[in-house]
PAVEXNU-86408 format. One record per residue (C-alpha): residue in three letters; x, y, z. Coordinates in steps of 0.001 Angstrom, whole numbers, plus 524288, in hexadecimal, padded with zeros to 5 digits. Layout:
N
ALAXYZ ...
//
This chain:
150
MET814F67E51D83285 ALA80AA97EFB88333A THR7FE8C7EDFF83B83 TYR7F6747F71B8330D SER7F8CA7FBC582550 GLU7F116800E1819CE PHE7F1F2806EA80C63 PHE7E976812B5809DC ILE7E6F181CF87FF7E ALA7E87F82B06803E7 ASP7EFB9837A8801CB HIS7FB8E83AF380A2E HIS7F3D5842D681436 GLN7E98B8382D815C9 ALA7F40182DAA816C8 VAL7FB3D834B3821B3 ALA7EE84837408291C ARG7EA7682905827C4 ALA7F7AD823FC82C5B LYS7F7E582D358380F ALA7EA4E828A483C0A ARG7EE6281A5F83ABD GLU7FA9981CD2842D5 ALA7F2658238D84D49 GLY7E940817D784D9F THR7DD8F81FB58492E PRO7D4E481CD683D81 PRO7D920824B78319B ARG7CFB682FB282E3F ILE7D3A282F0782006 ASP7CB468259F81827 VAL7D39C8204480D1D PRO7D43981357805A6 VAL7DBAA809A580E3A LEU7E1817FC1880C31 PRO7E5027F5B88193D THR7F1887EDB7818C3 PRO7F2097E78D8264A GLY7FF667E39482AE6 LEU806E27E92981F57 GLY8117D7F33C820FB ASP818B87FBAB81754 PHE822F87F11581561 GLU818F57E6FE810DA ILE813267F10A80784 GLU820A27F40480212 VAL822B27E55F7FFF2 LEU816017E5607F831 GLY81A7D7F1617F0C0 ALA8273F7EADF7ECC9 LEU820127DEAD7E834 ALA815E57E6D67E0DF VAL8205D7EEDA7DA07 LYS8267B7E2417D4F2 LYS819427DC967D11D VAL815937E82F7C88A HIS823887EA007C38A ALA8246A7F7F97C883 THR833177F9677C87E GLY8389D804877D055 VAL82CB7805F77D938 GLY82FC9805E07E7B7 ALA827537FE4B7F124 GLU829A8806EC7FCF2 LEU81EBA80E7780354 SER8211F81CDE8064D LEU820548220381421 VAL8165D82D0F81403 ASP81A9D8348F82019 ILE82689832B6828A8 GLU81DF1833D9834C3 LEU814A98294D82FB7 ASP81CB981D0982DE3 THR810288155082C17 LEU80B9881C2681FA7 TYR810DF8195381216 ALA80D7081DB380464 VAL80DBB8143E7F904 PRO8166981AC77EEC3 ASP80FEB81D627E1AA ALA8182F813767DA37 LEU814E58089F7E3EC LEU806A580CD97E3D2 GLU8069280AEB7D515 VAL80C7B7FD567D6BF PHE801D07F9857E066 ALA7F75F7FF607D778 GLU7FC7B7F79A7CBF4 LEU7F90A7EB487D380 ASN7EAC87EF697D35B ALA7E95A7EB697C51E PRO7F50A7E2CA7C236 GLU7F7797DD4E7B4AF ASP7F7A57CFF27BB1E PRO7EE227CE967C69E GLU7F68D7C39C7CBFF ASP801267CDCE7CEB1 VAL7F9C27D2D57DA8E THR7F78E7C5187DFCC GLU805E77C1D97DDE0 LEU80A277CE987E433 ALA8014D7CC377EFF9 ALA807527BEAE7F187 GLU815327C41B7F06D TRP8121A7CE877FA81 ALA80C197C4C0803F9 ALA817EF7BBC48024E ALA821FE7C67E804C5 GLU829BC7C3B281116 GLU825F17D11181688 MET817857CD8B815EA GLU80F197C5B181F16 SER8035C7C3E88164F THR7FC9C7BB7B80C4B THR7F82C7BD897FE5C GLU7EA1C7BD518034F ILE7ED3C7C9F180A82 THR7F6E67D06680130 GLY7EED17CDBA7F4E5 PRO7E2BD7D5C07F880 LEU7EB337E00C7FF1C LEU7F37E7E1B27F2EF ARG7E77B7E2BF7EA2E GLN7E19A7ED1E7F31D LEU7EE727F49B7F37A ALA7EF5A7F4267E4A2 ALA7E16B7F9407E351 MET7E3E2803E17ED68 SER7F04E807FC7E64C ALA7E8FD808EB7D965 THR7DEA2811327E026 VAL7E8FE81A867E56A LEU7EED881C5A7D7E2 LYS7E17381EF27D1FC GLU7DD3A8286A7DCB4 ALA7EA5A82F667DC77 GLU7E731833CF7CE91 ASN7DD1C83CF57D4C3 ASP7E41883F757E1AF SER7F2E583EBB7E0DC ARG7F3FD83FB47EFAF LEU7EED5831D17F181 GLY7F7E28269C7F447 LEU7F88F8191D7FA2E PHE7FD62818AF80827 PHE8012A80D9781140 PHE7FFD680E6482001 SER8063F80440828B2 ALA807528045B83780 GLU80BB97FAE7841F6 
//
């Protein structure tokens, strides 16, 4: 389980710089939108991704995060297809879908959490994902990144 993790919106260069600063134990100089996800690692996020893909019926979409740089095993990119799945949760056809998904995620054997934690986190992640998609229309370099370190 990670001791510190976060999602953030950035371009590749900013993401690498932010991750290197985090790994060095220094405050990142890059000011970007951040969603702290304390204690979550890439595996827990991939569990969420798999559950979200099923919830929105996005067949054929993988839930794996992409390693950004071989020398930075703490930095991952959220692939575009998975980003779209998360963004779809921002305005679901049935608002109960997000509540149900948060409960499923909290109940997964890989998780050590509660719906009170996963619910707000999932809503913030969905909103952040929608923001990335909207901002990427004007700047195609932007993406959603996940940093996780022990």
